[in-house]
N, C-alpha and C positions, 0 to 999 in steps of 0.2 A: 504494500500500500504506500509506503513511504517513497519507494522508487518511482511509482506511478505519479505521485504528487510532484516530485522533483522534476520528472520529465515534462509534465504538463506546465510547470512553472517556467522551465527553460524554453519550451516551445512558445509560450505566450510572450516571453521577454524578447525572443528572437523576432517574432512577428511584429511586435510594437516597434522595435528598433529598425526593422526593414521599412515599415510603413512611414515612420517619422523621418527617416533620412534618405528616402528614395529620390527626392528631387527638391531643389530649393524653391522657396516661395517666389512666385512671379511678382516682380516689382512693376507697378503701374502708376504713372503720374496722372491723377485726375485733373481736369482743367480748371476747377474752381476751389479756392481756399477760403476758409473761415478765418478772419483776422480780427484783432482787437486787443484790448488791454488784457494781459495775462496769458495770451496764447503764444505770442512770439511771431517771428518771421521765418518761414513763409506762412505759418499757421497750420490749421488742420485741413490738409489738402485731400479730402476723401469724398468729394462731391462730384458726381458726373454731370449735373445740370445746375444752372444758376438758381432754379426754383428750389432744388433740394438744399442748397446752401442758404438761401433766404429763409427757408422754413426752420433750419437749425439755428439761425441767427436771431430769429424772432423773439423779442422780449429779453435778450441777453446783452444789449448794448454792443453788439458785434456787427461786422459788415463782411461782405463777400467781395473777393477780388480774383483776378485771373492768376492761376498758378505760375510763378515766374519761371519754374523749370520747364513748363510747357510753352510759355510765351517766348522765352529767350533761349530755347533749346538750340542745339547745333543745326545750323541751316545748311542746305546743300550749296556746294560751291558752284559758281557759274563757270561755264567753259569760256575761255578767252580765245577768240579767234584773231590771228594776226595776219595782216597782208604783207607778204615779203616780196 
């Protein structure tokens, strides 16, 4: 009985470790941030729409702004053509 319990415990620990470390969490920058006193910069950037952000800011003396990581992200370089 004791060996069966140890085997079951080892199997469940291996399953949890495999499921937890199988892949990293996907990082995603949402376009709107909740900002204001006490939240900091860039703020709570977990809102997909402006309306969601406004609903979270309602009654809290906070405001919504565009996520700077999205607004000022790396832009594509333009191809420069030269006439020789």
